[in-house]
C-alpha positions as CSV (number, residue, x, y, z in Angstrom):
1,M,0.5,-26.3,-8.6
2,K,1.4,-24.6,-11.7
3,T,-0.1,-21.3,-13.3
4,K,-1.3,-21.0,-16.2
5,E,1.0,-20.4,-18.8
6,S,0.8,-19.0,-22.2
7,A,2.7,-20.1,-25.2
8,I,6.5,-19.6,-25.5
9,R,7.6,-16.9,-27.8
10,I,11.2,-16.4,-29.0
11,Q,12.5,-13.0,-30.5
12,M,15.9,-12.4,-32.0
13,T,18.5,-9.7,-30.3
14,R,20.1,-7.4,-32.8
15,L,23.5,-9.2,-31.7
16,G,21.2,-12.2,-33.1
17,W,20.1,-10.7,-36.2
18,H,24.2,-9.9,-36.8
19,F,25.1,-13.0,-35.7
20,A,22.3,-15.0,-38.6
21,F,23.4,-12.0,-41.6
22,V,27.1,-13.4,-41.0
23,G,26.1,-16.6,-40.9
24,T,23.9,-16.4,-44.0
25,F,26.7,-14.1,-46.0
26,A,29.3,-17.2,-45.4
27,M,26.7,-19.8,-46.5
28,V,26.1,-18.0,-49.8
29,G,29.4,-17.0,-50.5
30,G,31.1,-20.4,-49.8
31,A,28.5,-22.0,-52.1
32,I,28.8,-19.7,-54.9
33,R,33.0,-19.6,-54.5
34,G,33.1,-23.6,-53.8
35,F,35.1,-22.5,-50.6
36,N,34.8,-25.3,-47.6
37,L,36.0,-22.8,-44.6
38,P,33.2,-20.7,-45.3
39,L,30.5,-22.9,-45.6
40,V,31.9,-24.8,-42.2
41,L,31.6,-21.0,-40.5
42,A,28.4,-21.0,-41.9
43,G,27.4,-24.6,-40.0
44,L,28.8,-23.4,-36.7
45,I,26.6,-20.4,-36.7
46,V,23.7,-22.2,-37.8
47,G,24.5,-24.7,-34.9
48,A,25.3,-21.9,-32.2
49,L,21.7,-20.4,-33.1
50,L,19.9,-23.9,-32.9
51,M,21.7,-24.7,-29.7
52,H,20.5,-21.5,-28.3
53,W,17.2,-21.9,-29.5
54,R,17.1,-25.6,-27.7
55,L,18.8,-24.7,-24.6
56,G,16.8,-21.7,-24.1
57,R,13.3,-23.0,-25.0
58,R,14.1,-25.9,-22.4
59,T,15.0,-23.4,-19.6
60,I,11.9,-21.3,-19.9
61,E,9.8,-24.3,-20.2
62,S,11.2,-26.1,-16.6
63,I,10.6,-22.6,-14.9
64,E,7.8,-22.0,-12.5
65,L,6.8,-18.6,-11.2
66,R,4.5,-18.1,-8.2
67,R,3.8,-14.1,-7.1
68,R,3.3,-13.4,-3.5
69,L,1.4,-10.2,-2.8
70,P,1.9,-8.6,0.8
71,D,-1.3,-8.7,3.0
72,E,-1.4,-5.5,3.5
73,A,-0.1,-2.1,1.5
74,F,-0.2,1.7,2.3
75,A,0.3,4.5,-0.3
76,G,3.5,6.5,0.4
77,Q,5.2,3.4,2.0
78,A,7.1,0.8,-0.2
79,F,6.4,-2.8,-0.1
80,T,7.8,-6.0,-1.4
81,V,6.4,-8.1,-4.1
82,R,7.7,-11.5,-4.1
83,F,8.2,-14.5,-6.4
84,L,9.1,-18.0,-5.9
85,T,10.5,-19.2,-9.0
86,T,11.0,-22.9,-9.3
87,N,13.5,-25.0,-11.7
88,H,12.0,-28.1,-12.5
89,N,14.8,-29.8,-14.9
90,D,16.5,-32.6,-13.4
91,W,19.9,-31.9,-14.6
92,L,20.4,-28.6,-16.0
93,P,20.7,-25.3,-13.5
94,A,18.4,-22.3,-15.2
95,F,21.0,-19.0,-15.7
96,M,19.8,-15.3,-16.1
97,I,16.2,-15.4,-15.4
98,R,14.4,-12.2,-15.8
99,V,10.4,-11.7,-14.7
100,D,8.8,-8.6,-15.3
101,D,5.3,-8.2,-13.4
102,P,3.0,-5.0,-15.6
103,I,1.7,-3.1,-12.6
104,Q,-1.9,-1.6,-13.8
105,I,-2.7,1.8,-11.8
106,P,-6.0,2.7,-10.7
107,D,-7.7,5.3,-12.8
108,T,-7.5,8.6,-10.8
109,G,-8.8,11.2,-13.7
110,C,-7.5,13.6,-15.5
111,L,-6.2,17.1,-15.1
112,A,-7.2,20.0,-16.8
113,N,-4.3,20.2,-18.7
114,G,-4.7,16.6,-20.0
115,E,-1.7,15.1,-18.0
116,S,-3.0,12.2,-16.2
117,A,-2.8,12.1,-12.6
118,T,-0.8,9.3,-12.1
119,R,2.1,10.9,-14.5
120,R,1.8,13.6,-12.2
121,T,2.2,11.9,-9.3
122,L,4.9,9.9,-10.2
123,R,7.1,13.1,-11.4
124,K,6.7,14.1,-8.0
125,L,7.9,10.9,-6.5
126,L,11.0,10.7,-8.6
127,P,14.3,12.4,-8.9
128,A,14.2,15.0,-11.8
129,N,17.0,13.1,-13.4
130,V,15.0,10.2,-13.5
131,R,11.5,9.0,-15.6
132,P,9.5,6.0,-15.0
133,V,8.2,4.6,-18.4
134,V,4.9,5.2,-18.1
135,D,1.9,4.2,-20.7
136,D,-1.3,6.0,-19.5
137,D,-2.0,3.7,-16.7
138,K,0.4,1.0,-16.9
139,F,4.0,0.6,-16.0
140,S,6.4,-2.7,-15.4
141,A,8.7,-3.3,-12.4
142,S,11.4,-6.5,-13.0
143,C,13.7,-8.4,-10.7
144,G,15.7,-11.5,-11.8
145,L,18.1,-14.7,-11.1
146,G,21.4,-15.1,-12.0
147,R,21.3,-19.1,-11.4
148,I,18.7,-21.9,-10.0
149,A,20.1,-25.0,-9.4
150,A,18.2,-27.9,-10.9
151,N,14.9,-29.0,-8.7
152,R,15.6,-26.1,-6.5
153,T,13.6,-23.1,-5.5
154,L,14.5,-19.2,-5.1
155,P,12.8,-15.7,-4.3
156,A,13.1,-13.0,-6.1
157,S,11.4,-9.7,-5.4
158,Y,11.2,-6.3,-6.0
159,E,9.8,-3.2,-4.0
160,C,7.4,-0.9,-5.4
161,F,6.2,2.5,-4.1
162,A,2.6,3.2,-4.6
163,A,1.7,7.1,-4.9
164,R,-1.9,6.7,-4.4
165,R,-4.7,4.6,-2.7
166,G,-6.5,2.1,-5.0
167,H,-6.7,-1.3,-6.3
168,Y,-3.5,-2.1,-8.1
169,Q,-3.9,-5.1,-10.9
170,F,-0.4,-7.3,-11.0
171,G,0.5,-9.3,-14.2
172,P,0.6,-11.0,-16.1
173,S,3.7,-11.3,-15.5
174,V,6.9,-12.3,-17.9
175,V,9.5,-14.7,-17.3
176,S,12.2,-15.0,-20.0
177,T,16.2,-15.3,-20.5
178,G,19.0,-15.0,-23.2
179,I,21.3,-17.6,-22.2
180,P,23.7,-18.9,-23.2
181,L,24.8,-16.1,-25.7
182,G,22.0,-13.3,-25.7
183,L,21.5,-14.0,-29.6
184,M,17.7,-14.5,-28.9
185,T,15.0,-13.8,-25.7
186,V,12.9,-17.0,-25.3
187,R,9.7,-15.6,-22.9
188,R,6.3,-17.0,-21.4
189,T,3.6,-15.4,-20.1
190,N,2.1,-16.5,-16.9
191,L,-1.6,-15.8,-16.8
192,D,-2.0,-15.3,-12.9
193,S,-2.9,-11.4,-12.3
194,Q,-4.0,-10.8,-8.9
195,S,-5.1,-7.8,-7.2
196,L,-3.9,-5.5,-4.5
197,C,-5.7,-3.2,-2.5
198,V,-3.4,-0.1,-1.3
199,F,-4.7,1.6,1.6
200,P,-4.7,5.5,2.0
201,R,-1.5,7.3,2.7
202,L,-0.9,7.6,6.5
203,V,0.0,11.0,7.9
204,V,1.6,11.7,10.9
205,L,-0.4,12.3,14.3
206,R,0.8,15.0,16.4
207,R,1.6,14.0,20.3
208,D,-1.1,15.2,21.9
209,W,-3.8,14.2,19.4
210,R,-5.4,11.7,22.3
211,L,-5.6,14.9,24.6
212,R,-7.6,16.6,21.4
213,L,-9.9,14.1,20.9
214,Q,-11.5,14.0,24.6
215,S,-15.1,14.4,24.6
216,Q,-16.8,16.7,27.3
217,S,-19.5,15.0,27.1
218,G,-18.4,11.6,28.5
219,G,-17.2,10.2,25.2
220,I,-14.1,9.1,26.3
221,S,-13.7,7.3,30.3
222,T,-11.4,8.9,32.6
223,T,-8.3,7.6,33.6
224,A,-7.9,5.5,36.4
225,R,-4.4,4.1,38.2
226,R,-4.9,0.3,39.5
227,S,-2.7,-2.1,40.3
228,G,-2.7,-5.7,37.9
229,A,-0.7,-5.8,34.7
230,S,-4.0,-6.8,32.5
231,E,-5.3,-3.3,33.3
232,G,-2.9,-1.1,31.6
233,D,0.3,0.3,30.9
234,F,3.4,0.3,33.7
235,F,3.0,3.4,35.3
236,G,5.6,2.9,38.7
237,L,5.5,1.7,42.1
238,R,3.6,2.6,45.7
239,S,3.7,1.2,48.4
240,W,1.1,-1.7,50.0
241,Q,-2.5,-1.0,50.5
242,S,-5.4,-2.8,51.5
243,G,-7.1,-5.5,48.8
244,D,-4.0,-5.2,46.6
245,S,-3.0,-8.4,44.9
246,Q,0.3,-10.1,46.2
247,R,1.0,-10.9,42.5
248,W,2.0,-7.5,41.9
249,I,4.2,-6.7,44.9
250,H,7.6,-5.8,43.7
251,W,10.2,-8.1,45.3
252,R,13.1,-6.4,44.5
253,T,12.1,-2.8,46.0
254,T,10.6,-4.2,48.7
255,A,13.4,-6.0,49.7
256,R,15.5,-2.6,49.0
257,I,12.8,-0.2,51.1
258,G,12.0,-3.0,53.9
259,E,8.2,-2.7,53.3
260,P,6.1,-3.8,50.2
261,A,5.9,-2.1,47.3
262,V,3.5,-3.0,44.2
263,R,3.8,-2.2,40.5
264,Q,0.8,0.8,39.7
265,F,-0.1,0.5,36.2
266,E,-2.2,3.0,34.3
267,Q,-5.6,2.4,32.7
268,Q,-6.0,2.9,28.8
269,R,-8.4,5.8,27.9
270,R,-11.3,4.4,26.5
271,F,-12.7,5.9,22.9
272,D,-16.5,5.8,22.1
273,L,-17.0,7.8,19.2
274,C,-17.8,8.1,15.7
275,F,-15.2,9.3,12.7
276,L,-17.6,11.0,9.8
277,V,-15.5,11.9,6.6
278,D,-17.2,14.4,5.0
279,G,-16.5,13.7,1.1
280,F,-16.7,17.1,-0.2
281,R,-14.9,18.5,-3.1
282,T,-15.8,21.6,-5.4
283,V,-15.1,21.8,-8.8
284,D,-12.7,24.9,-9.8
285,N,-13.6,26.2,-13.3
286,G,-10.2,27.9,-13.3
287,A,-11.4,31.5,-12.6
288,G,-10.4,31.3,-8.8
289,A,-14.4,30.8,-7.9
290,S,-13.6,28.0,-6.2
291,Q,-13.3,29.4,-2.2
292,E,-12.9,26.1,-0.5
293,I,-10.6,23.7,-2.0
294,T,-9.2,23.7,-5.6
295,G,-10.2,21.3,-8.5
296,D,-7.6,18.5,-7.7
297,D,-8.4,16.0,-5.0
298,D,-5.2,17.1,-2.8
299,A,-7.2,18.2,0.2
300,F,-9.6,15.5,-0.3
301,E,-6.9,12.8,-0.3
302,F,-5.5,14.7,3.1
303,V,-8.9,14.0,5.1
304,I,-9.0,10.4,3.8
305,S,-5.1,9.9,4.9
306,A,-5.8,11.7,8.1
307,A,-9.0,9.4,9.0
308,A,-6.6,6.3,8.0
309,A,-4.0,7.3,10.4
310,L,-6.5,7.6,13.8
311,V,-8.6,4.3,12.9
312,T,-5.4,2.9,12.4
313,H,-4.0,3.6,15.9
314,I,-7.2,3.5,18.1
315,V,-9.1,0.5,16.5
316,P,-6.7,-2.3,17.5
317,T,-7.1,-1.4,21.1
318,P,-10.0,-3.9,22.3
319,T,-11.4,-1.4,24.8
320,N,-12.1,1.2,22.2
321,R,-16.0,1.4,20.5
322,I,-14.9,3.4,17.2
323,A,-17.4,3.2,14.3
324,L,-16.9,4.9,10.8
325,A,-19.0,6.8,8.7
326,L,-18.2,8.2,5.2
327,A,-20.3,10.6,3.2
328,G,-19.4,10.7,-0.3
329,A,-20.7,9.4,-3.6
330,V,-21.8,6.3,-1.7
331,N,-22.6,6.6,2.1
332,S,-20.9,4.0,4.4
333,V,-21.3,3.1,7.4
334,I,-18.9,0.2,9.5
335,G,-18.7,0.3,13.4
336,S,-15.5,-1.5,15.2
337,G,-15.0,-3.9,18.4
338,G,-11.4,-3.8,18.0
339,A,-11.0,-6.9,15.4
340,R,-8.3,-6.3,13.0
341,E,-10.4,-7.9,10.4
342,Q,-12.7,-4.8,11.1
343,L,-10.0,-2.4,11.0
344,K,-9.1,-3.8,7.5
345,A,-12.7,-3.4,6.0
346,M,-12.5,0.4,7.6
347,L,-9.6,0.6,5.5
348,M,-10.9,-0.9,2.6
349,L,-14.1,1.9,2.7
350,L,-11.5,4.5,3.0
351,T,-9.4,3.1,-0.1
352,D,-13.1,2.9,-2.3
353,M,-14.4,6.4,-1.2
354,K,-15.1,9.0,-3.6
355,S,-15.8,12.6,-3.3
356,S,-19.3,14.0,-3.8
357,L,-20.3,17.9,-4.6
358,Q,-23.7,17.5,-2.1
359,P,-22.5,14.5,0.3
360,D,-25.6,13.8,2.5
361,L,-24.2,14.0,6.3
362,V,-27.8,13.9,7.9
363,G,-28.5,10.5,5.9
364,T,-25.1,9.2,6.9
365,V,-25.5,10.2,10.5
366,D,-29.2,8.7,10.4
367,M,-27.6,5.6,9.1
368,L,-24.9,5.2,11.8
369,F,-27.5,5.5,14.7
370,R,-29.4,2.9,13.0
371,A,-26.1,0.4,12.1
372,V,-24.5,1.1,15.7
373,G,-27.7,0.7,17.3
374,K,-26.7,3.6,19.9
375,T,-25.5,7.2,20.4
376,Q,-22.0,8.3,20.0
377,D,-20.2,11.3,20.0
378,I,-19.3,12.7,16.7
379,V,-15.8,13.7,15.2
380,V,-16.2,15.2,11.4
381,I,-13.2,15.2,9.0
382,S,-13.5,17.6,6.5
383,P,-12.0,19.8,4.0
384,R,-14.5,22.6,4.4
385,R,-15.8,24.8,7.5
386,I,-18.9,23.9,8.6
387,P,-21.6,24.4,6.0
388,P,-25.7,25.0,6.3
389,E,-26.2,20.9,6.1
390,G,-23.3,20.5,9.3
391,E,-25.1,23.1,11.5
392,R,-28.9,21.6,10.8
393,L,-27.0,18.3,11.8
394,I,-25.2,20.0,15.2
395,A,-28.8,21.3,16.1
396,L,-30.7,18.0,15.5
397,L,-28.3,16.0,17.9
398,A,-28.2,18.9,20.5
399,G,-28.5,17.0,23.7
400,R,-27.7,13.5,22.4
401,C,-24.2,13.8,21.4
402,S,-21.4,16.3,20.9
403,I,-20.2,16.5,17.3
404,R,-16.6,18.8,17.0
405,W,-15.8,19.5,13.3
406,Y,-12.3,19.2,12.3
407,C,-11.3,20.6,9.3
408,I,-8.4,21.8,6.6
409,A,-10.2,25.3,5.4
410,D,-9.5,27.0,9.2
411,G,-6.8,24.9,10.5
412,T,-8.7,22.9,13.0
413,L,-7.4,19.5,11.5
414,D,-3.7,20.4,12.3
415,L,-4.4,19.9,16.2
416,L,-4.7,16.2,15.3
417,V,-2.3,15.9,12.7
418,Q,0.8,17.1,10.8
419,R,0.5,18.9,7.4
420,D,4.4,20.0,7.3
421,G,6.0,17.1,8.6
422,G,6.5,13.6,7.3
423,E,3.9,11.8,5.3
424,T,4.1,8.4,7.6
425,T,3.1,7.4,10.9
426,D,5.4,6.4,13.5
427,A,4.6,2.6,13.0
428,S,4.4,2.7,9.6
429,S,7.8,4.8,8.4
430,L,9.1,2.0,5.9
431,A,9.9,4.0,2.8
432,R,10.1,8.1,4.0
433,D,13.0,8.7,1.8
434,R,12.4,5.6,-1.1
435,R,12.5,7.2,-4.2
436,P,12.3,4.7,-7.2
437,V,8.7,3.5,-7.9
438,A,9.9,-0.1,-8.2
439,K,13.4,-1.6,-7.5
440,S,14.4,-5.7,-7.8
441,H,16.3,-7.1,-5.3
442,P,18.7,-9.4,-6.6
443,S,19.2,-12.8,-5.6
């Protein structure tokens, strides 16, 4: 199925204008002087322009372009945008096909000095001698193909590095060519815009983060070492005991020691808690009056990244029961039973979360208990120390569940995540050292 396409546009290049000027000069001079040689030269130049126009137009008419966005993408990691380029011409191959893909960056607000946050983020990412072409919140990535045989489909792709979370708009893409002589550029726009939700940046969790999340009130079940491959990870070997299944006998060890030995497995700890993300952000008036965090949203973004890393590691395990509550400009609650769709829904909520000067923590917790239907231990991830509203919330829930407050202001959040290390988790270290914002893959 072909995508919607706009009319074909043809634009002369600088070389093409020089070529046309020489042809015009030869034609006028030959006509005035009555010389045949300049007229023959003019005819050859005009014929080359007509051939270029016809061949370029026919090539672009036969090209079909289909974009393939990744299923998921995280800020701070490179992801690949792919194109399937088909040449529908029955006889002629297509040469030197270029694809330009405009990208609309989510609005991230403006800084006090008037420079957009998008431009500031790109300045941090790129080397000092490289600057992207950015017009407010737009830039364009490109890739190309050298040759596509008749009735063939070839892939083309480029790598994109998203600096911030949000919904990125891709398209409409432009396919163009300058064959055969580079005298003119023939292009056509494919009206095929697509949106991609880029999830928050994943930070590195510390090695003992699971132990830190253990609740003293029973939010996490105790560890049990049992036999059976379906009950956890392999732990070791032990001697046979009454009641053990014969399926778990380790025959090689049994033959070596002369007595039955069975495999022993460690049951994974079961998390049963709720992550409450405090979307608080103060306003810096420029005089240093703000004492919690600065006027930019670096601390707020780090809190979201920490929450995204925690749910990404915990939710996929079927035995865990995790809920996510967001107290920001809009209060949101979602529960999880380990399904991947629910993890994706959590990440999308974190992607769309906006900060607030007065987040409603009590109202969010009340919404949580009404939605989940049971009392869960709460882990608060916040950029600030415990506010009066937080102390009131702890007093209200005393005896029902435990509340642990991890924040940036006093460094307690550093017990769970690293702030001075890398910025990607072990499972998603795709682009720790990738610098370009967009890089094409030549085919």
